[in-house]
C-alpha positions in Angstrom: 59.5 173.9 121.3 62.7 175.7 121.8 63.1 177.9 124.9 62.2 181.5 124.1 63.8 183.5 127.0 65.3 183.3 130.4 64.0 185.6 133.1 66.6 188.0 134.8 66.4 185.9 138.0 66.5 182.3 136.7 67.8 179.5 138.9 69.5 176.4 137.7 68.2 173.3 139.5 70.3 170.2 139.0 68.4 167.1 140.2 70.1 164.1 141.8 73.6 164.4 140.2 75.0 162.4 143.1 77.2 159.4 143.3 74.5 156.8 143.9 72.2 157.9 141.1 75.0 158.5 138.6 76.0 154.9 139.1 72.6 153.5 138.0 72.1 152.4 134.4 71.0 155.0 131.9 69.0 154.2 128.7 69.1 157.5 126.9 72.0 159.9 127.5 75.0 158.5 129.4 75.1 159.8 133.0 78.6 161.1 132.5 77.3 163.3 129.6 74.4 164.6 131.7 76.9 165.4 134.6 79.3 167.2 132.2 76.4 169.3 130.8 75.1 170.0 134.3 78.5 171.2 135.3 78.8 173.5 132.3 75.4 175.0 133.1 76.3 175.5 136.7 79.6 177.3 135.8 77.7 179.6 133.5 75.0 180.4 136.1 77.7 181.1 138.7 79.6 183.3 136.3 76.5 185.6 136.2 75.8 185.5 139.9 72.6 183.5 139.4 71.3 180.8 141.8 72.5 177.3 141.4 70.5 174.6 143.3 72.0 171.2 143.8 69.4 168.7 144.7 70.1 165.3 146.2 67.9 162.4 147.4 68.5 160.6 150.7 66.0 158.0 151.6 62.5 157.7 150.1 58.9 158.5 150.9 56.9 156.0 152.8 54.1 154.2 151.2 53.4 151.0 149.3 54.0 150.6 145.6 54.1 147.7 143.2 57.7 148.2 142.0 60.3 146.4 144.1 63.0 148.6 145.7 66.2 148.9 143.6 69.3 147.3 145.0 69.9 146.8 148.7 70.9 149.4 151.2 72.5 152.4 149.6 76.3 152.9 149.8 77.5 155.3 152.4 78.4 157.9 149.7 75.1 157.4 147.8 73.9 161.0 148.5 77.3 162.7 147.9 77.0 165.3 145.2 79.3 164.6 142.2 82.6 166.6 142.7 82.4 167.6 139.0 79.6 170.0 140.0 82.2 172.1 141.8 79.9 173.0 144.7 80.4 176.5 145.8 79.6 178.3 149.1 76.7 180.3 147.5 75.0 177.2 146.0 71.7 176.1 147.5 71.8 172.5 148.5 68.4 170.7 148.9 68.1 167.2 150.4 64.8 165.6 149.5 63.2 162.3 150.5 60.7 162.1 147.7 61.0 162.3 143.9 60.4 166.1 143.6 62.6 168.8 145.0 59.8 171.0 146.4 57.8 168.6 148.6 59.1 168.7 152.2 62.0 171.0 151.5 62.6 174.8 151.7 63.3 175.1 147.9 60.4 177.4 147.2 61.3 179.7 150.1 65.0 179.8 149.0 64.0 180.7 145.4 61.4 183.3 146.4 63.9 185.0 148.8 66.2 185.4 145.8 63.5 186.8 143.5 63.6 183.8 141.2 60.8 183.6 138.6 62.1 180.8 136.4 63.9 177.5 136.9 66.0 175.6 134.4 66.1 171.9 135.2 68.6 169.1 134.4 69.5 165.8 136.1 68.4 162.3 136.6 65.9 160.7 136.3 63.9 162.4 133.6 60.6 160.6 134.5 61.0 160.8 138.3 63.0 163.6 140.0 63.2 165.9 137.1 59.5 165.5 136.1 58.3 165.7 139.6 60.3 168.9 140.2 59.1 170.4 136.9 55.4 169.7 137.8 55.8 171.3 141.3 57.7 174.3 139.9 54.9 174.8 137.4 52.3 174.5 140.1 54.3 177.0 142.3 54.0 179.5 139.4 57.6 179.4 138.1 58.5 179.5 134.4 60.1 176.2 133.7 62.7 175.2 131.1 64.0 171.6 130.9 67.4 171.0 129.2 66.6 167.9 127.2 70.2 166.7 126.6 71.1 167.2 130.3 68.4 164.7 131.5 68.4 161.0 131.3 66.4 158.0 132.6 67.0 154.3 133.1 63.8 153.7 131.0 64.0 155.1 127.4 60.2 155.0 127.0 59.6 156.9 130.3 62.1 159.5 129.2 60.5 159.9 125.8 57.0 160.4 127.3 58.3 163.0 129.8 60.2 164.9 127.1 57.6 164.7 124.3 54.3 164.6 126.3 54.6 165.9 129.8 57.3 168.7 129.6 55.6 170.6 126.7 52.6 171.0 128.9 54.6 172.4 131.9 57.7 174.0 130.4 59.8 175.0 127.4 62.5 172.5 126.4 65.8 173.0 124.7 69.4 171.8 124.6 72.4 172.8 126.7 74.0 174.9 124.0 70.7 176.7 123.2 70.0 177.4 126.9 73.6 178.8 127.3 73.1 181.0 124.2 69.9 182.4 125.8 71.9 183.0 129.0 74.4 185.1 127.0 71.7 187.5 125.8 
């Protein structure tokens, strides 16, 4: 379903658009396209004085799982935000150690201090960081919009399930161009 509106205090949350994640394979939208769209969204949000949140992952949550870890030790610049995002002094930077941007961070506090009632999400990976953040945002009572052409995943099936099954239960979804058109209103 297309997005219907953006609240006056809507934050843009860009998930894991960082060097180490952008270097991973992508099965849906090319990571460069997701980054380019994320940068367009960030510029539009900043133009209007709205909050831009840049989320990065450093490390991982403890606990056993069946999937083997990806790669070896991360490169020293793994968690560096992509320069194309044009990080600004007023941006909120969140460093997380789990999939979602809310758990173990001050993201909710930062948003509430700014009167934010809605979040627009984009980033990588659709079925991990973006979906986990969307679920938590919904549970925290925010209106959620996911920008479907500004998210991607290394697994096309996982991306499809998130976009077609999970997100419609938590959020509205739409494209970059349509979200930017809503922002213009």
